[in-house]
Steps between C-alpha positions, in 0.01 A plus 500: 500500500629169357167335568316784323720457191438125501122554524511749213695254282253225581208723402666595171562134416139412585371785284726396215362148517140619463354458149462824307137556408499596132304807398186403306549745214199387301269527800632847580457616139145361494416687820641822357306456174177439690554802722592716203191393313279606790682832535484585127131403480408711801725800442564497127847505351585854604360472850661166583802516731789254521510537883133402519557199276790382713285540815212305342738220398680510836819505298821701517485787252852416386378156398222660299753707306731198468233281343314757290724803455259790550132597519450497123660157459292366787179633343598339167555169681157524668333575166674219315424255780128593484487439126688173529252376761192547286672369186610191690138441604382546141748245369396250765143511370604288199200633313558310177374174657144633542218551252461863382214596732661354810835650406354851484309438823820396679700799371239746626460336840876477553546869409219614726612286793864608462400866533267415786763303689765763433328838522842663526563407134243740351633767737857439385394523136329831579825626653692400189245662268544823697868469406394468132638141496846644564629187673319243288684645202829416671427129525744343258331167438150598393396133483516498882204737517314408183201276556502156334119517504484726196654237272290228660183700442578511128501119489195470729290731280611312189402164654171650608433621147587160354238353733247757384458672840729807486528795265826558313533879493670509843826674577662287777673801653176700516317199641762459773480870585120469528539204736746688717272801507199302614704349782725792592247779541286320757799432727682828455186708563324276751511753783363797307242293316377360832433855620341614174261206480446461872602134491803322637647363180745287699213268593566149370163475320559826310852394409365173361236691302764728354726211399211313336391813314850561368512146365155528345573835337815377327343173386191678369727730300697207355181317408343798326521467121542825310249564224 
């Protein structure tokens, strides 16, 4: 009996001496956000289940509630994170350093490639539009989701006009919406369009054609002088 007690004490001391592995909170939260994004995109807001998100993330459900509060707060976090990601990419373009034509070219290609590399993003936006932008309206700092490109386009068009190559009657917001539309629709409807036209629109050559056409359409519009 005495020897058993001694062994138990030795084990406790050995365990106590072991370093405690800290919980990687940021990694866990990132895993939960990624899993939640997939769940919301596939099932919609109403169909998404917290249990399923926890399973996808291989995380304890209690941790999910601890970090994010509830399903609505988690969805808001996913949405805000998605907007922050694309806005971060837009800022990193540093468009002002390029001549007007190249600047527009780079904006369009970045936008198209972002949607293409993140097909979940158009799906998430569709989910939010089905909610009538209910959760976007709750985002307190609107600057976090507002694109810096709109302001930059104003300066780009002005520089292009000063060089005699761009028209002036351009609303930067409308121009940005047109750019998004040209890039968004192809990615968000790729599967149905492939069936309708009998072509696999995910083929690299067709994707390249689409990107080039989007660039050309916008530049042709900007170069067209109104009579």
